[in-house]
C-alpha positions in Angstrom: -8.0 -18.2 11.5 -8.8 -14.7 13.3 -10.8 -12.8 10.6 -10.3 -9.2 10.8 -8.5 -5.7 11.3 -9.7 -2.7 12.8 -8.7 0.7 14.1 -10.5 0.8 17.6 -9.1 4.4 18.8 -6.1 6.9 18.4 -4.7 10.2 19.6 -1.7 11.1 21.3 0.5 10.3 18.6 -0.5 6.5 18.8 -3.2 4.2 17.7 -4.9 1.2 18.7 -5.6 -1.6 16.8 -7.2 -5.1 16.7 -5.2 -7.1 14.4 -6.6 -11.1 14.3 -8.1 -10.6 18.0 -4.9 -9.2 19.4 -4.8 -5.6 20.9 -1.8 -3.8 19.9 -0.7 -0.4 19.8 1.6 1.3 17.5 2.8 5.0 16.8 0.6 7.4 14.9 2.3 10.6 14.0 -0.7 12.2 12.4 -2.8 11.7 15.5 -1.5 15.0 17.6 -5.3 15.1 19.0 -6.4 13.5 22.3 -7.4 10.0 22.4 -11.5 9.5 21.9 -12.0 7.1 24.6 -8.8 6.4 27.1 -10.8 3.5 28.4 -10.1 1.6 25.4 -6.4 1.4 25.9 -6.2 -0.9 28.8 -5.4 -4.6 28.5 -3.3 -4.9 25.6 -1.3 -7.5 24.2 1.8 -5.5 22.5 2.9 -1.8 22.5 5.5 -0.4 20.0 7.5 2.0 21.8 9.9 4.2 19.6 13.4 5.4 21.0 15.2 8.2 20.8 17.5 6.6 17.5 14.2 6.8 15.2 13.8 3.0 16.1 12.2 1.3 18.4 10.7 -2.1 20.1 7.8 -4.2 20.8 6.8 -4.9 24.6 4.6 -7.9 24.6 2.1 -8.4 27.6 0.5 -11.5 25.9 1.9 -14.1 23.9 1.6 -13.5 20.2 2.4 -15.8 17.3 4.9 -14.9 14.9 2.7 -15.1 11.9 -1.0 -13.6 12.6 -3.7 -14.4 9.5 -6.6 -12.0 8.7 -9.0 -11.9 5.9 -9.4 -8.4 4.1 -12.5 -9.7 2.1 -14.2 -13.3 1.3 -11.4 -14.2 -0.8 -8.2 -12.0 0.1 -6.4 -13.6 3.2 -2.8 -12.3 4.2 -0.5 -13.1 6.8 0.8 -10.1 9.3 3.7 -9.9 11.7 4.8 -7.2 14.0 7.9 -6.5 12.5 11.0 -4.8 14.2 10.1 -1.7 12.3 6.5 -1.6 13.9 4.8 -2.6 10.6 2.0 -5.4 10.4 2.7 -5.9 6.9 -0.2 -4.0 5.0 -1.6 -0.6 5.2 -5.1 -0.3 6.0 -5.6 3.1 4.7 -5.5 1.6 1.3 -8.9 -0.1 1.3 -10.8 2.0 -0.8 -8.0 2.2 -3.6 -8.3 -1.9 -3.1 -12.0 -1.8 -3.6 -11.8 0.2 -6.7 -9.0 -2.1 -8.1 -11.6 -4.9 -7.5 -14.1 -3.1 -9.8 -12.4 -1.9 -12.6 -14.0 -3.6 -15.8 -11.2 -5.7 -17.9 -12.4 -4.8 -21.4 -11.7 -7.0 -24.4 -8.8 -8.9 -22.4 -7.3 -8.7 -19.1 -5.8 -5.6 -18.3 -1.6 -5.7 -18.0 -0.7 -3.8 -14.6 2.3 -2.8 -13.2 2.4 -2.4 -9.2 5.5 -0.5 -8.0 7.1 -0.7 -4.6 4.4 -3.2 -4.1 5.3 -4.1 -0.7 3.4 -7.3 0.6 1.2 -7.6 -2.6 -2.6 -6.4 -1.3 -3.1 -4.0 -4.2 -1.4 -7.0 -6.6 -3.9 -9.6 -4.9 -7.1 -7.4 -5.4 -6.0 -6.4 -9.1 -5.3 -10.4 -9.9 -8.8 -11.2 -8.0 -10.2 -9.1 -10.9 -8.5 -11.0 -13.4 -5.8 -8.3 -14.4 -2.1 -9.6 -15.3 0.2 -8.3 -12.6 3.7 -7.4 -12.6 4.9 -7.1 -9.1 8.1 -5.2 -8.0 9.7 -4.3 -5.1 13.2 -4.0 -3.9 13.1 -6.5 -1.1 13.3 -10.2 -1.3 11.9 -10.7 2.0 8.5 -8.7 1.2 8.2 -10.3 -2.7 8.4 -13.7 -0.6 6.1 -12.2 2.0 3.6 -11.3 -1.2 3.7 -14.5 -2.7 3.0 -16.2 0.5 -0.3 -14.1 0.7 -1.0 -15.2 -2.9 -1.2 -18.7 -1.7 -3.3 -17.8 1.2 -5.9 -16.2 -1.1 -5.6 -19.1 -3.7 -4.2 -16.6 -6.2 -0.8 -18.4 -6.6 -1.8 -19.5 -10.1 -2.9 -16.1 -11.1 -0.9 -14.6 -14.3 1.6 -12.4 -11.6 5.0 -11.7 -12.3 7.4 -11.3 -9.1 10.1 -9.0 -9.5 12.9 -8.2 -7.2 14.5 -5.4 -8.3 15.3 -1.5 -8.1 12.0 0.3 -9.1 13.8 2.7 -11.5 16.1 0.3 -13.0 13.3 -2.3 -13.7 11.0 0.5 -15.4 13.6 1.6 -17.4 14.7 -1.8 -18.9 10.9 -2.3 -19.5 11.0 1.2 -21.6 13.9 -0.7 -23.6 11.8 -4.0 -24.2 9.0 -2.0 -25.3 6.5 -3.3 -22.9 3.3 -1.7 -22.7 0.9 -1.8 -19.7 -2.7 -0.7 -19.1 -2.4 0.3 -15.5 -0.2 1.7 -12.7 -0.2 1.3 -8.9 2.6 3.1 -6.9 2.9 4.0 -3.1 6.4 5.4 -3.2 8.3 5.8 0.3 9.8 9.2 1.1 13.2 7.8 1.3 14.3 3.9 0.5 17.1 1.8 -0.9 17.1 -0.3 -4.0 17.7 -4.2 -4.3 21.8 -3.1 -4.7 21.6 -0.2 -2.3 20.4 2.4 -4.9 18.8 5.4 -3.0 15.1 6.6 -3.7 14.3 10.2 -2.4 11.0 11.0 -3.9 11.4 14.9 -4.4 14.1 13.7 -6.3 13.0 10.5 -8.2 9.3 10.7 -8.7 9.1 13.0 -11.4 11.9 10.9 -13.6 10.0 7.8 -12.7 6.8 9.2 -13.8 8.6 10.2 -17.0 9.5 7.0 -17.7 6.2 5.5 -16.6 4.3 7.4 -19.4 6.4 5.6 -22.1 5.2 2.4 -20.7 1.3 3.5 -21.3 -0.4 1.2 -23.9 -3.3 2.3 -26.5 -6.1 1.2 -24.0 -4.5 2.7 -20.8 -7.2 2.6 -18.1 -5.8 4.1 -14.6 -3.1 5.3 -12.2 -3.3 4.9 -8.5 -0.7 7.1 -6.9 -0.3 7.5 -3.4 2.4 8.3 -0.4 2.9 9.4 2.8 5.3 12.3 2.4 4.7 16.1 3.5 4.9 18.1 0.7 3.0 15.7 -1.7 -0.7 16.5 -1.0 -3.6 15.2 -2.5 -3.8 18.4 -4.8 0.1 18.0 -5.6 -0.2 14.5 -6.6 -3.3 15.1 -8.7 -1.7 18.2 -10.4 1.1 15.7 -11.2 -1.1 13.3 -13.1 -3.0 16.0 -14.8 0.5 17.2 -16.1 1.0 13.6 -17.8 -2.6 12.6 -18.8 -5.0 14.8 -20.8 -8.6 13.6 -19.9 -12.0 14.9 -18.6 -11.4 16.0 -15.0 -14.3 13.8 -14.0 -11.5 11.2 -14.3 -9.4 12.0 -11.5 -9.9 12.1 -8.1 -7.6 13.7 -5.2 -8.4 12.7 -1.6 -6.4 12.0 2.0 -6.5 8.3 2.7 -7.6 7.6 6.2 -9.0 4.9 8.5 -12.0 4.8 10.5 -12.1 3.7 14.0 -14.7 2.1 16.1 -16.4 5.1 17.0 -16.5 6.8 13.5 -13.6 9.0 13.9 -10.9 9.2 10.6 -7.3 9.0 11.2 -5.4 10.4 8.5 -3.3 7.7 6.5 -1.7 9.4 3.5 -2.3 11.5 0.3 -3.9 9.9 -3.1 -4.8 10.7 -6.6 -6.2 8.5 -8.9 -7.0 8.6 -12.7 -9.5 6.1 -14.2 -10.5 6.4 -17.7 -14.4 6.2 -18.6 
């Protein structure tokens, strides 16, 4: 198994990555600046090229397996794929959040965690690795299956994880009616999305009602919220103000930050926005 992921360089609206030993180029709308080292960009194995219709396709220069397995740390192993949408199956800018999840103290009992828009499950795996009980929710059955395979690769398939294929908003409302309680929330909502039965998600319209419902699911020992997104207008300050409007606690327990990936030259590629609340 090739062992790692790394960002080599970025610029001119693209990024050069090393994925399990394969050098790939993908679009990067945040990198308006020039490439740091153009020499690094030669001899790649695959290049995702966008078209005028907003989609794109991979151009291959080497034979690349359908599944590329990598390790994110000594325990977490995942499978990556070069998808038709130009994705690879995880978002490396979330690494700081994953590391924090693996270090949150559990208290007298395992924490009950709700991971929404959970994608391929890396946050779920880091939480489970730390002994948390996780409810993993995503509207795509394919992504939930992908996440379950990642749990198997990481030897976490016997952890206490509930795998849910459902529209996030509808599931949260049902959990509220059931009287379920959670100690932590993880959510990385898209700007726009569709639920399991075609439900429409628009972050500017639906995030506030979702947070309203989530606050009803807080346990008496509520510990944390990790809220991130990639939507213009939802800056770290905006996300931080959102969390503070729901949670009354010391300001030292809140963090606002811009997510990024550091490349091989030490430069930072912007990767989204985040606000966190972690109780003392």
